[in-house]
C-alpha positions in Angstrom: -0.2 0.0 0.1 1.6 3.7 -0.9 2.2 6.2 1.7 -0.3 9.2 1.1 1.7 11.9 1.5 -0.5 14.9 3.0 0.2 18.6 1.4 -1.3 22.4 2.7 -4.5 23.2 1.1 -5.2 26.6 -0.1 -7.0 27.6 2.8 -4.8 26.8 5.7 -2.3 28.1 2.4 -4.0 31.6 2.9 -4.6 31.6 6.2 -0.6 31.8 6.9 0.3 33.9 4.8 -2.4 36.3 6.3 -1.1 35.8 9.4 3.2 36.1 8.2 1.5 39.1 7.0 0.6 40.5 10.1 2.7 42.6 13.1 0.4 41.8 14.9 0.4 38.1 15.3 2.1 35.7 17.6 6.3 34.5 16.7 3.9 31.4 17.5 1.1 31.7 14.9 4.6 32.5 13.0 6.0 29.8 12.9 3.2 27.7 12.3 2.4 29.6 9.2 6.0 29.2 7.4 6.3 25.7 8.0 2.0 25.4 6.7 3.6 26.9 3.8 6.7 25.2 3.4 5.8 21.8 2.6 2.9 23.5 0.8 2.8 20.8 -2.4 5.9 19.4 -1.7 6.3 15.8 0.4 8.2 17.6 4.0 7.1 16.6 7.5 6.8 18.2 10.4 10.0 17.7 12.4 9.5 17.0 16.8 9.8 20.9 17.5 7.3 21.8 15.0 5.4 19.4 16.3 5.1 20.3 19.6 4.8 23.7 18.9 1.7 23.2 17.5 -0.3 20.6 20.0 1.0 23.8 22.8 -0.5 25.4 20.9 -3.6 23.2 20.3 -4.4 23.1 24.4 -3.8 26.7 24.8 -7.6 27.8 25.6 -6.1 31.3 24.2 -5.4 30.3 20.5 -6.8 31.7 17.6 -9.2 30.2 15.2 -6.8 30.4 12.3 -3.8 29.6 14.1 -5.1 26.5 15.6 -5.6 25.3 12.0 -2.4 26.3 11.0 -0.9 24.3 14.4 -3.6 20.8 12.9 -2.6 21.8 9.3 1.7 21.0 11.1 1.0 18.1 12.6 -1.6 16.4 10.8 1.7 16.3 8.0 4.3 14.7 10.4 7.0 11.8 10.1 4.6 8.5 10.7 7.8 7.8 13.3 6.4 9.3 16.8 8.5 8.1 20.2 
């Protein structure tokens, strides 16, 4: 069976682009946006550090909906291997 490779879709890449242009966006949001855009249309996977950042963002009650969407995209694209 072929491995399924996830890629950032157009809606989440637009969100990521918007976050990167927003001077008021948090450092976490910009980090996740950069990772999301770097993985758009490629077979790249999220690093463990980026996946941890995304997980923390999802668990934080103060996180905006846009940042949560980016975090979800990053986590979807992580490697299948977990420690």
